[in-house]
C-alpha positions in Angstrom: 18.9 7.4 -19.3 15.3 6.0 -19.5 14.7 3.5 -16.8 17.0 5.1 -14.2 14.5 7.9 -13.3 13.2 5.7 -10.5 16.7 5.6 -8.8 17.8 9.2 -9.3 17.1 11.7 -6.5 16.7 15.4 -6.5 17.2 16.0 -2.8 18.0 13.8 0.2 16.1 13.4 3.4 12.4 13.3 4.3 9.9 15.8 3.1 8.7 18.2 5.8 5.6 17.3 7.6 3.5 20.0 6.0 0.1 19.2 7.5 0.0 17.1 10.7 -3.0 14.8 10.3 -4.4 11.6 11.6 -3.6 8.0 10.7 -5.1 6.3 7.7 -6.5 2.8 7.2 -5.7 1.9 3.6 -6.5 -0.9 1.3 -3.5 -2.8 0.2 -4.0 -2.1 -3.5 -2.1 -5.1 -4.7 -4.1 -7.5 -2.4 -7.2 -5.9 -3.9 -6.7 -7.8 -7.1 -9.7 -9.7 -8.5 -8.1 -12.9 -7.0 -8.2 -12.4 -3.3 -5.6 -14.9 -2.4 -3.0 -13.7 -4.9 0.0 -12.0 -3.3 -0.1 -9.4 -6.1 2.4 -7.2 -4.4 4.7 -9.5 -6.2 3.7 -7.6 -9.4 4.5 -3.9 -9.3 1.8 -1.8 -10.9 2.9 1.7 -10.3 5.8 3.3 -12.1 8.9 4.4 -10.1 10.1 6.7 -12.9 10.2 10.4 -12.6 9.6 10.6 -16.4 6.5 9.5 -18.3 6.6 5.7 -18.4 4.8 4.3 -21.5 6.2 0.8 -21.4 3.8 -2.1 -21.4 4.8 -4.3 -18.5 4.1 -8.0 -18.1 4.6 -10.3 -15.1 3.9 -14.0 -14.5 3.7 -15.5 -11.0 2.5 -18.9 -10.0 0.6 -19.2 -13.3 -1.1 -15.8 -12.9 -0.3 -13.2 -15.5 -0.5 -9.5 -15.0 -0.1 -6.9 -17.7 0.0 -3.2 -17.1 -0.7 -0.9 -20.1 -0.3 2.8 -19.7 -2.0 5.6 -21.7 -0.2 8.2 -23.7 0.1 10.1 -20.5 2.2 7.3 -19.0 1.7 4.7 -16.4 0.3 5.8 -13.0 3.2 6.5 -10.6 3.7 5.5 -7.0 3.0 9.1 -6.0 -0.3 9.0 -8.0 -1.2 6.1 -5.6 -1.7 8.7 -2.9 -5.1 9.5 -4.4 -6.2 5.8 -4.0 -4.8 5.7 -0.5 -6.9 8.7 0.4 -10.0 7.4 -1.3 -9.8 4.0 0.5 -9.1 5.7 3.8 -12.3 7.7 3.5 -14.3 4.6 2.6 -12.8 2.5 5.4 -13.6 5.3 7.9 -17.2 5.4 6.7 -17.5 1.6 6.7 -16.1 1.3 10.2 -18.6 4.0 11.4 -21.5 2.0 10.0 -22.3 4.3 7.2 -23.3 3.2 3.7 -20.6 3.5 1.0 -20.5 3.4 -2.7 -17.9 3.3 -5.5 -18.3 7.0 -6.2 -16.7 9.5 -3.7 -16.9 13.3 -3.7 -13.7 14.7 -2.2 -12.4 18.2 -1.4 -9.3 18.6 -3.4 -7.7 20.7 -0.6 -8.3 17.9 2.0 -6.7 15.4 -0.3 -3.6 17.5 -0.7 -3.3 18.1 3.0 -3.9 14.5 4.0 -1.2 13.3 1.6 1.4 15.9 2.8 1.4 17.9 -0.4 1.5 21.7 -0.6 -1.7 23.5 -1.6 -0.2 25.8 -4.3 -1.8 26.2 -7.7 0.8 23.9 -9.2 -0.3 21.1 -6.8 -3.8 21.3 -8.1 -2.6 21.0 -11.7 -0.5 18.0 -10.8 -3.5 16.5 -9.2 -5.4 16.6 -12.5 -2.4 14.9 -14.2 -2.4 12.2 -11.6 -6.2 11.5 -12.2 -5.5 11.2 -16.0 -2.7 8.6 -15.4 -4.8 6.6 -12.9 -7.8 6.5 -15.3 -5.6 5.7 -18.3 -3.6 2.8 -16.7 -5.2 -0.5 -17.5 -4.5 -3.9 -15.9 -5.2 -7.3 -17.5 -5.0 -10.5 -15.5 -6.1 -14.1 -15.8 -8.2 -15.7 -13.1 -8.7 -19.4 -12.4 -12.2 -19.8 -11.0 -13.9 -23.2 -10.7 -11.4 -24.7 -13.1 -12.1 -22.0 -15.7 -9.6 -19.4 -16.6 -11.0 -15.9 -17.1 -9.1 -12.9 -18.4 -10.2 -9.6 -16.9 -9.3 -6.0 -17.7 -9.8 -3.0 -15.5 -8.5 0.5 -14.7 -7.1 1.8 -11.5 -10.1 4.2 -11.4 -13.2 4.1 -13.5 -13.9 7.8 -13.9 -13.2 11.2 -12.4 -14.6 14.7 -12.5 -13.3 18.1 -11.3 -15.6 20.9 -10.2 -13.9 24.3 -10.2 -15.0 27.9 -10.0 -15.3 29.6 -13.3 -12.7 31.9 -14.9 -9.7 29.9 -13.9 -10.6 29.4 -10.2 -9.2 26.5 -8.2 -10.8 23.2 -8.2 -13.5 22.9 -5.4 -14.2 19.2 -5.3 -13.3 16.0 -7.1 -15.7 13.1 -7.9 -14.0 9.7 -8.3 -15.5 6.4 -9.2 -13.3 3.5 -8.1 -13.1 0.3 -10.1 -15.2 -2.6 -9.0 -12.2 -4.7 -8.1 -10.9 -2.1 -5.7 -14.3 -1.5 -4.2 -14.7 -5.2 -3.5 -11.5 -5.1 -1.5 -12.9 -2.3 0.6 -16.1 -4.3 1.4 -13.9 -7.3 2.4 -11.9 -5.0 4.6 -8.6 -6.1 3.0 -6.7 -3.3 4.7 -3.2 -2.5 5.9 -2.1 0.4 8.0 0.6 2.7 6.7 2.7 5.0 8.8 1.8 8.5 7.8 5.5 9.3 7.3 5.1 7.2 4.1 3.9 10.5 2.5 7.2 12.2 3.6 9.3 9.8 1.6 10.8 11.7 -1.4 12.0 8.9 -3.6 9.7 6.6 -5.5 11.9 3.6 -4.7 11.7 4.3 -1.0 7.9 4.2 -1.1 7.9 0.9 -3.0 10.5 -0.7 -0.7 8.4 0.5 2.4 5.3 -1.2 0.9 7.2 -4.5 0.4 8.6 -4.4 3.9 5.1 -3.6 5.3 3.7 -6.5 3.4 6.3 -9.2 4.1 7.1 -8.3 7.8 3.4 -8.7 8.7 3.9 -11.9 10.7 7.6 -12.6 10.8 10.0 -10.6 12.9 12.2 -10.0 9.9 12.2 -10.5 6.1 15.3 -11.8 4.3 15.3 -11.3 0.5 17.9 -11.4 -2.2 18.8 -8.2 -4.0 17.8 -9.8 -7.3 14.3 -10.8 -5.9 13.8 -7.4 -4.4 14.7 -5.8 -7.7 12.0 -7.9 -9.5 9.4 -7.2 -6.8 10.1 -3.5 -6.7 9.5 -3.0 -10.4 12.7 -0.9 -10.7 13.9 -0.5 -14.3 17.4 0.4 -13.2 20.3 -2.1 -13.7 20.8 -4.4 -10.8 24.1 -2.8 -9.8 22.4 0.7 -9.7 19.5 -0.8 -7.7 21.9 -2.3 -5.2 23.7 1.0 -4.8 20.3 2.7 -4.1 19.5 0.1 -1.4 22.9 0.8 0.3 22.1 4.5 0.3 18.7 3.7 1.9 20.4 1.6 4.6 22.8 4.4 5.4 20.1 7.1 5.4 17.6 5.0 7.4 14.6 7.0 6.4 12.2 4.0 6.1 9.3 4.4 8.7 9.0 1.5 11.1 11.6 -0.7 9.5 15.4 -1.1 9.7 17.4 -2.5 6.8 20.8 -4.2 6.7 22.9 -6.0 4.1 23.9 -9.6 4.8 26.5 -11.8 3.1 25.1 -13.6 0.0 23.7 -10.4 -1.6 20.8 -10.4 0.9 18.8 -7.5 2.4 17.2 -8.0 5.8 14.2 -5.9 7.0 13.2 -5.9 10.6 10.8 -3.8 12.7 12.8 -0.9 14.0 13.3 -1.1 17.7 11.4 -4.3 18.0 12.6 -6.9 20.5 12.1 -10.3 18.8 10.8 -13.3 20.6 10.7 -11.7 24.0 9.7 -13.9 27.0 6.0 -14.4 27.2 5.2 -13.2 23.7 1.9 -14.7 22.6 2.4 -17.5 20.0 -0.6 -18.3 17.7 -1.4 -21.7 16.2 -1.6 -22.1 12.4 -5.3 -23.1 12.9 -5.9 -19.7 14.6 -4.6 -17.8 11.6 -6.8 -20.0 9.3 -9.8 -19.1 11.5 -8.9 -15.4 11.2 -8.7 -15.7 7.4 -12.2 -17.2 7.4 -13.5 -14.3 9.5 -11.9 -11.7 7.2 -11.8 -13.1 3.6 -9.2 -11.2 1.6 -7.5 -9.6 4.5 -3.8 -10.0 5.3 -4.0 -12.1 8.5 -0.3 -11.7 9.1 -0.7 -8.0 9.1 -3.6 -8.4 11.5 -1.5 -10.5 13.8 1.3 -7.9 13.7 -1.1 -5.1 14.6 -2.5 -7.2 17.5 1.0 -7.9 18.8 1.8 -4.2 18.6 -1.3 -3.5 20.7 -0.4 -6.3 23.2 3.1 -4.8 23.6 1.8 -1.3 24.0 -0.5 -2.4 26.7 2.3 -3.8 28.9 2.7 -7.3 27.6 0.3 -8.9 30.0 0.4 -12.7 30.2 -2.4 -14.2 28.1 -3.8 -17.5 29.2 -5.6 -18.0 25.9 -3.8 -15.9 23.2 -5.6 -17.6 20.3 -9.0 -16.8 21.7 -7.9 -13.3 22.5 -6.6 -12.7 19.0 -9.8 -14.0 17.3 -11.9 -11.9 19.6 -9.8 -8.8 18.7 -10.3 -9.6 15.0 -14.1 -10.0 15.4 -14.3 -6.6 17.2 -12.2 -5.0 14.6 -14.2 -6.3 11.7 -17.5 -5.3 13.4 -16.2 -1.7 13.4 -16.3 -1.4 17.1 -13.7 0.1 19.4 -11.3 -2.7 18.7 -8.3 -3.0 21.1 -5.9 -2.6 18.2 -6.6 0.9 17.3 -8.8 2.4 14.6 -10.6 0.2 12.2 
């Protein structure tokens, strides 16, 4: 049945960790929309189907419309997004190291496959080419309100790509990718979120999408409560609501989601919380609303709630020392992080 490919599963459990590698700093691709303050993770862009998805999808949220138009190859999938994650990881690493960056990257195909936990067989290289074709062919049209004027803008997930391979059927050596201007602007503004590298081990498209939503919405709050109907809309699943609900219950039972625990509450609600996190422990630093606004001014386009969550994780890992001025400490951490220095929150 068309539309249920996003729910079906070929095998259970996590994929094996094929190539142990370092953490990535990635751009939140939905926050990288042309309108920086639009929570565009509300509008799913990537297909969750395991079959070619050629539907034109339209969403409206708070007066902003988003339309996703696939090519004849189908809409870019959530697994195709791995390429963008890798590209932005490379740009963020260069930016934090003080090197000049541009919209065009030259990548080693083998490194891309290894970093995203894919095998390096000949079939994987062929699938990589198909992913580039879907990414380049998927077009997004959205309206922007700027200075009282509404502008309609269209762009692709990537602008162009080129594969260099050895002659006579040899494997691809390198890939050149030119990112869209809208995505590149997000890199320059350091609109980034950190993903657990086990994200690449999630087999099912729906699991990846649900993880993204949990990562986004649990940024500041200790837990996120959402109705199944709202989660269904945000996920972009084309499956019927009853099938979607059953898939969520399987996810709760299997508990594969990195970093987050899920539970079902009365009222058809799903609750996400940080796995193993003790909420509101004694002495936990509380930040003023004004402090978060100051952080937003320091890092335009960034997810300040995600920054706060990362800072709290660092504070907890360092032994939960008592902070006499937590607001000042947090803003100092943000400044160091944005400057590309050895910020006390980790990389980036």
